[in-house]
SEMI-89864 format. One line per 5 residues: number of its first residue (from 0); their letters; for each residue x, y, z of C-alpha. Coordinates in Angstrom, 3 decimals, always signed. Layout:
NUM) A) X Y Z | ...
***
This chain:
0) XXXXX) +131.997 +194.942 -233.476 | +134.663 +195.412 -230.804 | +137.457 +194.853 -233.340 | +136.617 +198.173 -235.027 | +136.676 +200.242 -231.820
5) XXXXX) +139.876 +202.342 -231.649 | +142.027 +201.425 -228.639 | +142.693 +203.953 -225.913 | +146.351 +204.077 -224.818 | +148.139 +205.243 -221.708
10) XXXXX) +151.899 +205.041 -221.216 | +153.011 +204.774 -217.587 | +156.744 +205.216 -217.024 | +157.980 +204.210 -213.575 | +156.467 +201.842 -211.034
15) XXXXX) +154.781 +204.580 -209.026 | +152.836 +205.930 -212.018 | +152.018 +202.393 -213.147 | +150.779 +201.159 -209.799 | +148.700 +204.222 -208.991
20) XXXXX) +146.792 +203.749 -212.250 | +146.636 +199.946 -212.148 | +145.411 +199.943 -208.550 | +142.485 +202.109 -209.632 | +141.679 +199.604 -212.406
25) XXXXX) +141.726 +196.716 -209.935 | +139.445 +198.547 -207.507 | +136.979 +199.459 -210.273 | +136.861 +196.020 -211.961 | +133.589 +194.082 -211.822
30) XXXXX) +134.099 +191.099 -214.121 | +137.758 +190.090 -213.988 | +141.122 +190.789 -212.440 | +143.673 +188.525 -214.129 | +147.306 +189.003 -213.131
35) XXXXX) +150.366 +187.275 -214.583 | +153.981 +187.871 -213.583 | +157.326 +186.130 -213.440 | +158.247 +187.660 -210.074 | +155.747 +188.325 -207.279
40) XXXXX) +157.466 +188.659 -203.911 | +156.109 +189.205 -200.413 | +157.984 +192.440 -199.788 | +156.431 +195.896 -199.440 | +155.742 +196.180 -203.186
45) XXXXX) +154.260 +192.720 -203.632 | +152.165 +192.916 -200.470 | +150.442 +196.086 -201.713 | +149.602 +194.435 -205.030 | +148.323 +191.281 -203.311
50) XXXXX) +146.140 +193.308 -200.937 | +144.563 +195.148 -203.877 | +143.769 +191.857 -205.634 | +142.315 +190.344 -202.459 | +140.124 +193.412 -201.889
55) XXXXX) +138.801 +193.492 -205.457 | +135.093 +192.857 -205.932 | +135.592 +191.352 -209.396 | +133.802 +188.063 -210.025 | +136.930 +186.408 -211.465
60) XXXXX) +140.182 +187.036 -209.580 | +143.173 +184.913 -210.565 | +146.962 +185.117 -210.360 | +149.520 +183.235 -212.444 | +153.055 +183.477 -211.092
65) XXXXX) +156.052 +181.718 -212.548 | +157.923 +179.075 -210.557 | +160.862 +181.490 -210.637 | +159.323 +183.126 -207.551 | +159.601 +179.879 -205.603
70) XXXXX) +163.336 +179.658 -206.339 | +164.611 +183.231 -206.639 | +163.966 +186.111 -204.251 | +165.501 +189.541 -204.805 | +167.591 +188.186 -207.699
75) XXXXX) +169.136 +185.545 -205.409 | +168.707 +181.762 -205.527 | +167.236 +180.661 -202.212 | +169.087 +177.347 -202.338 | +172.446 +179.155 -202.535
80) XXXXX) +171.873 +181.695 -199.791 | +172.073 +181.539 -196.015 | +170.884 +185.113 -195.665 | +168.254 +184.995 -192.913 | +166.548 +188.141 -194.202
85) XXXXX) +166.216 +186.619 -197.661 | +164.646 +183.436 -196.311 | +162.351 +185.494 -194.107 | +161.161 +187.307 -197.234 | +160.579 +183.943 -198.885
90) XXXXX) +158.398 +182.869 -195.967 | +156.535 +186.177 -196.215 | +155.967 +185.416 -199.906 | +154.487 +181.979 -199.175 | +152.262 +183.522 -196.491
95) XXXXX) +151.141 +186.282 -198.875 | +149.967 +183.732 -201.417 | +148.229 +181.711 -198.730 | +146.267 +184.833 -197.800 | +145.339 +185.362 -201.436
100) XXXXX) +144.047 +181.803 -201.627 | +142.109 +182.271 -198.372 | +140.522 +185.383 -199.915 | +139.184 +183.271 -202.781 | +141.777 +184.304 -205.375
105) XXXXX) +142.732 +181.573 -207.832 | +146.467 +180.880 -207.835 | +148.637 +178.690 -210.042 | +152.324 +178.276 -210.932 | +153.602 +178.368 -214.511
110) XXXXX) +156.452 +176.188 -215.797 | +157.180 +174.238 -212.591 | +160.836 +173.249 -212.399 | +160.018 +169.917 -210.785 | +162.890 +167.507 -210.205
115) XXXXX) +165.037 +168.722 -213.101 | +166.942 +171.870 -212.066 | +167.930 +172.505 -215.693 | +164.293 +173.359 -216.387 | +164.893 +176.592 -214.496
120) XXXXX) +165.924 +178.033 -217.874 | +162.438 +177.441 -219.339 | +160.430 +180.308 -217.864 | +157.028 +181.798 -218.470 | +158.265 +185.374 -218.740
125) XXXXX) +154.895 +187.013 -219.421 | +153.691 +190.129 -217.621 | +149.994 +190.865 -217.986 | +147.117 +192.530 -216.176 | +143.536 +192.307 -217.437
130) XXXXX) +140.925 +194.313 -215.542 | +137.552 +194.192 -217.318 | +138.273 +195.782 -220.734 | +141.677 +197.297 -219.889 | +144.957 +195.411 -220.336
135) XXXXX) +148.490 +196.180 -219.227 | +151.610 +194.979 -221.053 | +155.262 +195.706 -220.352 | +158.095 +194.724 -218.080 | +157.117 +195.397 -214.467
140) XXXXX) +157.128 +192.549 -211.943 | +155.894 +192.824 -208.366 | +158.855 +193.226 -206.029 | +160.778 +196.045 -204.403 | +163.831 +195.667 -206.599
145) XXXXX) +161.735 +195.530 -209.787 | +159.745 +198.567 -208.642 | +163.050 +200.403 -208.039 | +164.200 +199.874 -211.635 | +163.303 +202.208 -214.489
150) XXXXX) +160.497 +200.479 -216.387 | +157.215 +201.074 -218.136 | +153.806 +199.535 -218.699 | +151.393 +200.246 -221.509 | +147.682 +200.374 -220.690
155) XXXXX) +145.336 +199.646 -223.586 | +141.577 +199.889 -223.155 | +139.908 +197.818 -225.876 | +137.216 +195.137 -225.427 | +138.443 +192.894 -228.224
160) XXXXX) +142.068 +192.956 -227.123 | +141.078 +192.423 -223.485 | +138.971 +189.423 -224.453 | +141.797 +187.956 -226.540 | +144.343 +188.369 -223.748
165) XXXXX) +141.904 +186.973 -221.188 | +141.639 +183.888 -223.419 | +145.449 +183.709 -223.661 | +145.606 +183.913 -219.863 | +143.062 +181.079 -219.690
170) XXXXX) +145.233 +178.876 -221.918 | +148.190 +179.453 -219.620 | +145.920 +178.809 -216.623 | +144.987 +175.418 -218.077 | +148.572 +174.592 -219.018
175) XXXXX) +147.758 +174.435 -222.722 | +150.532 +174.746 -225.288 | +150.665 +176.776 -228.451 | +151.207 +180.230 -229.888 | +148.498 +182.685 -230.905
180) XXXXX) +148.390 +185.857 -232.966 | +145.687 +188.488 -233.421 | +145.225 +191.908 -234.993 | +143.228 +194.885 -233.755 | +143.175 +198.498 -234.997
185) XXXXX) +146.848 +199.569 -235.008 | +147.855 +196.518 -232.936 | +149.447 +193.157 -233.699 | +149.443 +190.854 -230.679 | +151.577 +187.725 -230.310
190) XXXXX) +151.657 +185.147 -227.539 | +154.371 +182.467 -227.632 | +154.777 +179.605 -225.179 | +158.445 +178.633 -225.571 | +157.919 +175.936 -228.205
195) XXXXX) +158.399 +176.949 -231.811 | +159.125 +180.556 -230.847 | +161.608 +181.046 -233.686 | +158.990 +180.689 -236.424 | +156.509 +182.985 -234.699
200) XXXXX) +159.127 +185.668 -233.983 | +160.523 +185.630 -237.532 | +158.394 +188.648 -238.607 | +159.924 +190.681 -235.782 | +163.437 +189.786 -236.930
205) XXXXX) +162.419 +190.771 -240.464 | +161.110 +194.091 -239.146 | +164.484 +194.874 -237.568 | +166.558 +193.657 -240.499 | +164.396 +195.549 -242.991
210) XXXXX) +164.357 +198.921 -241.216 | +164.706 +201.845 -243.612 | +165.589 +204.913 -241.526 | +166.410 +204.157 -237.885 | +166.154 +201.616 -235.053
215) XXXXX) +166.250 +202.513 -231.370 | +166.021 +199.806 -228.715 | +165.794 +200.018 -224.938 | +166.639 +196.759 -223.178 | +168.973 +195.499 -220.486
220) XXXXX) +169.399 +192.088 -222.096 | +169.282 +192.130 -225.938 | +171.267 +189.375 -227.672 | +171.256 +187.311 -230.858 | +169.325 +186.734 -233.043
225) XXXXX) +167.613 +190.106 -232.523 | +170.878 +192.027 -232.267 | +172.095 +190.194 -235.370 | +169.017 +191.366 -237.277 | +169.641 +194.940 -236.110
230) XXXXX) +173.277 +194.644 -237.186 | +172.075 +193.584 -240.638 | +170.224 +196.886 -240.900 | +173.270 +198.766 -239.604 | +175.435 +197.254 -242.325
235) XXXXX) +173.054 +198.796 -244.869 | +173.686 +202.196 -243.321 | +170.601 +202.360 -241.088 | +171.465 +204.019 -237.739 | +170.857 +201.525 -234.911
240) XXXXX) +171.127 +202.599 -231.265 | +170.768 +200.294 -228.264 | +170.214 +201.896 -224.873 | +171.281 +199.541 -222.101 | +172.234 +200.089 -218.448
245) XXXXX) +175.812 +200.384 -217.305 | +174.761 +199.044 -213.820 | +173.241 +195.917 -215.383 | +172.147 +193.161 -212.981 | +173.402 +190.785 -215.708
250) XXXXX) +176.718 +192.402 -216.705 | +177.491 +189.537 -219.084 | +174.959 +191.066 -221.503 | +176.626 +194.481 -221.385 | +179.988 +192.825 -222.094
255) XXXXX) +178.468 +190.898 -224.997 | +176.885 +194.024 -226.506 | +180.059 +196.081 -226.319 | +181.939 +193.317 -228.090 | +179.335 +192.959 -230.846
260) XXXXX) +179.180 +196.709 -231.388 | +182.892 +196.917 -232.113 | +182.519 +195.368 -235.571 | +178.850 +195.664 -236.441 | +178.015 +199.342 -236.780
265) XXXXX) +175.666 +199.220 -233.800 | +175.803 +202.192 -231.451 | +175.655 +201.262 -227.767 | +174.655 +204.002 -225.343 | +174.982 +203.318 -221.623
270) XXXXX) +172.360 +204.459 -219.142 | +173.281 +205.582 -215.600 | +170.602 +203.483 -213.889 | +169.169 +200.002 -214.282 | +166.343 +199.918 -216.790
275) XXXXX) +164.019 +196.962 -217.291 | +162.168 +198.533 -220.239 | +161.693 +196.378 -223.330 | +160.852 +198.641 -226.250 | +161.958 +199.118 -229.849
280) XXXXX) +161.131 +202.019 -232.153 | +161.549 +201.240 -235.860 | +161.575 +204.025 -238.459 | +159.584 +206.204 -236.070 | +156.485 +204.315 -237.246
285) XXXXX) +156.423 +201.015 -235.351 | +156.713 +200.413 -231.606 | +157.464 +196.927 -230.291 | +156.885 +196.277 -226.585 | +155.781 +193.544 -224.188
290) XXXXX) +157.752 +191.084 -222.083 | +160.458 +189.991 -224.553 | +163.976 +191.261 -223.866 | +164.857 +190.749 -227.551 | +167.223 +187.971 -226.481
295) XXXXX) +168.039 +184.363 -227.303 | +166.026 +183.091 -224.339 | +162.786 +184.639 -225.598 | +163.617 +183.416 -229.106 | +164.409 +179.912 -227.918
300) XXXXX) +162.444 +179.012 -224.810 | +160.435 +181.631 -222.882 | +156.707 +182.235 -222.933 | +156.235 +185.882 -223.929 | +153.793 +188.542 -225.042
305) XXXXX) +154.919 +190.809 -227.894 | +152.796 +193.746 -229.002 | +153.535 +195.672 -232.206 | +151.877 +199.084 -232.438 | +151.432 +201.395 -235.402
310) XXXXX) +149.356 +204.051 -233.688 | +150.902 +207.506 -234.256 | +149.586 +208.881 -230.974 | +151.065 +206.246 -228.681 | +154.327 +206.278 -230.651
315) XXXXX) +154.564 +210.043 -230.157 | +154.026 +209.624 -226.416 | +156.695 +206.926 -226.222 | +159.045 +209.131 -228.210 | +158.534 +212.065 -225.819
320) XXXXX) +158.172 +210.286 -222.475 | +160.400 +207.222 -222.864 | +162.982 +207.568 -225.622 | +163.795 +211.296 -225.416 | +164.724 +211.257 -221.688
325) XXXXX) +166.960 +208.212 -222.190 | +168.694 +209.778 -225.168 | +169.527 +212.742 -222.947 | +170.781 +210.551 -220.090 | +172.779 +207.996 -222.099
330) XXXXX) +176.517 +208.263 -222.703 | +179.003 +206.587 -224.999 | +180.960 +203.693 -223.461 | +184.263 +204.695 -221.908 | +187.630 +202.898 -222.101
335) XXXXX) +186.913 +201.020 -218.884 | +183.557 +199.698 -220.081 | +184.886 +197.382 -222.788 | +187.276 +194.481 -222.429 | +187.881 +192.240 -225.467
340) XXXXX) +188.451 +189.287 -223.121 | +185.190 +189.890 -221.210 | +183.309 +190.311 -224.473 | +184.702 +187.081 -225.941 | +183.896 +185.201 -222.752
345) XXXXX) +180.360 +186.642 -222.674 | +179.691 +185.697 -226.283 | +180.967 +182.148 -225.743 | +178.919 +181.703 -222.573 | +175.700 +182.967 -224.155
350) XXXXX) +176.151 +180.799 -227.253 | +176.731 +177.767 -225.037 | +173.630 +178.579 -222.974 | +171.592 +178.871 -226.169 | +172.651 +175.385 -227.281
355) XXXXX) +171.948 +173.848 -223.863 | +168.509 +175.436 -223.596 | +167.676 +174.028 -227.014 | +168.264 +170.508 -225.665 | +165.730 +170.835 -222.833
360) XXXXX) +162.240 +169.357 -222.943 | +159.512 +171.799 -221.879 | +157.798 +169.552 -219.323 | +154.706 +170.573 -217.340 | +153.243 +174.028 -218.015
365) XXXXX) +151.104 +174.512 -214.900 | +150.912 +173.421 -211.262 | +148.905 +174.376 -208.174 | +150.442 +176.614 -205.545 | +151.258 +174.177 -202.744
370) XXXXX) +152.611 +175.405 -199.433 | +153.315 +171.851 -198.197 | +155.554 +171.136 -201.184 | +157.495 +174.299 -200.446 | +157.957 +173.389 -196.809
375) XX) +159.535 +170.031 -197.750 | +162.292 +171.595 -199.872
***
């Protein structure tokens, strides 16, 4: 049975290493090329990915992209910008997807915002590639600015896991609701859809809170309740270190973390470049990765994939290739990094956002890609 076959792991740190390997998987695929991302833009990075998908000879080629891409380009809301270059990139994005459709690639939008702009907060945040029996999980989206950030993807070759994730992709493709969990040798896989996330993520919070020896987390955006669970371990004397970027594209999170650390026993180490990695190493025995930023949004409202690994080999590679270089590069916060006022304001704003998101109804989960609808905006 496929469930007893040991998985084969590859860790790819950096967009160049990831894409070189993933492109080869796409070119070699015969049965399926299933791609899911939150951001997929028509710039030089996205165009290369789209061309590879269009050229694939796989029988089943489909792309799920979140509605985020129809509203935000290069981290900027289209409706709030008069930048001609930004709007030109948006038009290039629409044209890129039209070419994919013309090439016979299936294309749908997850979590359409529709007529309620508040639904922007309810994103399908999943990142997934399935090429035949190989899957990719991690944080990389398809755009120049995402490719420029420090990030990683984990490639796992395993027929059972690939089949399970292909089925999870199919549920998203059909707009079906619900969470799913599965276990494979050394792997626990979780898919959440933004409804009832708290119950399904409770074991992860317990893992953090119950750590025995050490927790290390790499994330640009960690917040409560995950940080609270880590702080619970810290209060028991367990060393907890969070590596987060000083040049954060969401500086409110950095301000929040520095404020929380002041009275919690958490150690915050600042990285010199933006990292989009989402990874946690617990007791040197468990690696948690996937699309979740370990934040209140993934706990409350986002659709996410979370993979928990207990394979000694892949953990050793992550230790050597991901965590060790960041430990060497990270520094302690300086006097200018922390402001009690900024930290208080950040905490209040994030708590308010958490309450407001909790009041939103999920709405539709899937929609067709429609160029005409875009043109009428």
